[in-house]
N, C-alpha and C positions, 0 to 999 in steps of 0.2 A: 599700881604701876610696877612694871617689871624693871629690875636692875640687872642689865646684862653682865656687868662686872662681877656682881655677887653670884650670879648664876654660874659663872665660869670659874669660881674658886675651886670647884671640884671637877674640872673639865675631863680629866682622865676617867673618873668613875662614870660620868654622864655620857661619855663617848662610847664606852665599851658596848652597851646594848645596841647602839646604832650600828656598829660594825657587825655585830652578830646578826642583826636583823637584815641588813643589806646583803650579807653573805648568803642569805637563803633566796635571793632573787636571781633567777637564771635567764634574765633577758639579755639578748645579744646586741641588737641594734635598735633600741627604742627611739621613737621620733621625739617625744616629749617626756621628760622626767620631772615630776612635781615634788618639791619639798614642801609638804603641806604642814606648815608650822615650823618654819626654818629657824626660829629663834635668832641668836646673834650671828648666824651664818657660818659658824666655825666648821660645820660639817658639810655644808652645801657643796663646797669645792670637791669633796670626796666623790660626790655624785658625778660631777663634771669630769673628774679623772677616770672614773669607772666607765662612763659612757661619753667619750669626748665628742662624738658626732651628734649627740642629742641636744635639743633645746632644754635648758634648765629653767623651770618656773618656780621661784622661791617666794613664799608668801607667809605672812604672820599677822595676827590681829593686833600685836603690840607695836605702836609707833617707835617705842624706845628700842625694841629688838630689831626692827627693820632699819632704823638709823644706824645701829651698830653693825648690822650685816652690810649695809651699803659702804660704810667706812672700810670694810674688809674687801671691797670690790665686788660684792654680790649684788646683782640687780634684783633686789628684793622689793616686794610691794606690800602695802598694808591691805589685808583682806581677811574678813572673818570666815571661818570654815563654813558657816551657814550660807554664805554667798558664793561659794565655789562649786563648780560642777565640771566634771571631766569633759573634754571634747573628743572628736573622732581620732585625734592623734596622741591622746594621753595613754602611753604604753606602760609607764611605771609611776606609781605613787608611793612615796615614803612619808609616813606620818608617825613621827617619833616623839613620844611623851607629850602628846597634845590632847587626845580625846578624853582624858580623865577630867578635863576642865569643861567638857561639853555634856550636860546631863542627858541630852537626847541623841547621843552619838550613835547608838545602835540603829536608830531610824535613818540617820544620815548615811551610815555605812551601807545600809540596804539600798538606798537610792543611788549611791555612787557605784556600787557593784553592778546594778542594773544598767547604768549609763556608760560604763567603761566599754571600750571596743574589745572585740575578740582578741585574745592573745595578751591582754594587759595583765599587769601584776599590781596588787595592792598589798603593801606591807605596813603593819602598825605595831607599835610597842607602847604599853601603858604601865605606869607603876601599879602594883597590886598590894601596896602596903598600908592602905588607909585604916586598917584596924591595928596597926603596929603601935607600940607604946608611945612613940613620938607623936603620932597624930591623936591618940587618945589624950595625951597630956595637953596638946594645943586646944582641943575641943573642950576639955574639962576647965581649963583656965578661962577660955573665951566665954563660957556660959556662967561664970561666977558673977554675982550681982555687981561687983565693982566694974566689970568690963562689958556687961550686956548693954548698958546705956550708951557707952562710948562707941561700941562696935555696931550697934543697930542691927540691921537685917543682912549683914554680909553673909555670903554663902561659903561656908567651910565644907571641904570635901568630907563626906561621911564614909563609913565602911562600904556602902553600896555605890560609891562613885564609879567603880568599874564592876562589871558583872563577872560571874564565873566564866572561865575560859571557854566552856562549851557554848556559851551564848554567842561568841564570835563565830564559831563553827556554824551555828544555825543560821546566822545572818549572811555569812559570806559564801556558803556552799550553794551550789546549784548544779543542774545536770551538766556534767563535763568539766566542772570547776574543781581544781585541786586546792585543798586547804591544808596548811601545816600550822598547828597551834601548839604552843608549849609555854612553860613558865620556868623561871630560874630565880633562885634566891641567892643574891650576891652577898657574901660576908665581907663588907667593905672596911678596910683599915683606914681610919681617919686619925689625924694628928693635930696637935695644937690645942689651945684652950677652948673648951666648949665647942668641939667640932660638930656635934649633932645640931646644936643651936645654929651654927653658921650654915650648915647644910639646909635646914628647913627655912632659914631666912631667905634663901634664894629661890624657894619654891612654895612650900605650903603656907608660909607666913605672908606671902605677897598680898592677899586680900586684906589681912589685918594691918599691914604697913600702910596700905592705901587709905584705911579708915581712921588712922590715928595721927595726931600731931606728933612732933618730934619728942616732946617730953613724955607723952603717954606711951609712945613706941618704945622708948628706952626702958620705961618702967615695966612694960609687958615682957620685954626680953629678960629683964632682971628677975622677974618672978618665974619665968619659964625655965631659966637656965638650971637651977638646982633640981627641978623635976626631971629634966633630961639627963643630967649627970647621974641621978639615982637610977634611971632606967637603963642607962648605958655607961656603966662605970669604967673609969680609966684603968688600963692594965699597968703592971709594974714598969713596963718599958715606956710608958707615956702614951701609948696608942689606945684608941677606942674602936671597938669592932661594932659595926652598924649593919645588921641584916637588912637587906632591901630586896623585896620580891618584885619581879616584873613579869608581865604577860606579853607574849609575842603572837602575832597571827600574820601569815603570808598566804595570799590567795592568787592563783593563776587562772584567769578566765579563758577557758578553751574556746 
């Protein structure tokens, strides 16, 4: 279960890649702009401001996120990405920090690119930090005997949750299609007690939270906290610097 408020604890850091992604889309007057995985809808309005004449189609697989988006006035709907297909008027698709949760997303991406109309843009961004100390610490703790039984068969993102950036080029490029792929590692300054733990609570720990009762959840967090503090030590001024790699891909279908 997604917690929109916890996700938004680091709204500025989470928004920056979105703006850098959308800034590479050069569509002038799209008919339909799709926010594919709109989350709590905090950034969907940016798309409406950028293209005020377009129909904005916002969707997310999480009912909690869609509920939060609707409370913000976004006409979002619940839909899994596997059930979405572009139509003849889908001129812009923005998929921000979504596909890392979809193991078969390269195959989906190929289908979407083939179905998009000529002139359409598809822009995606995914975290590329699944081999970072934070995620290694989560996987190491979750696979200890104490937690294996409680967690069962939940799917934790491994280092291969997203491919090498060149894989996106191979899937998105075609004759006459322009593709721009890049990666950025943000050195994020976090503050407060156990800020990396709070960061991953809103994202990577979501499947674990859903599998545990309240008591076990608090115990898991308590055991994880010192491991994250050791991996990301606090500086003398009280800040914690958290490197975060992200992968971007923007395709324009000629």
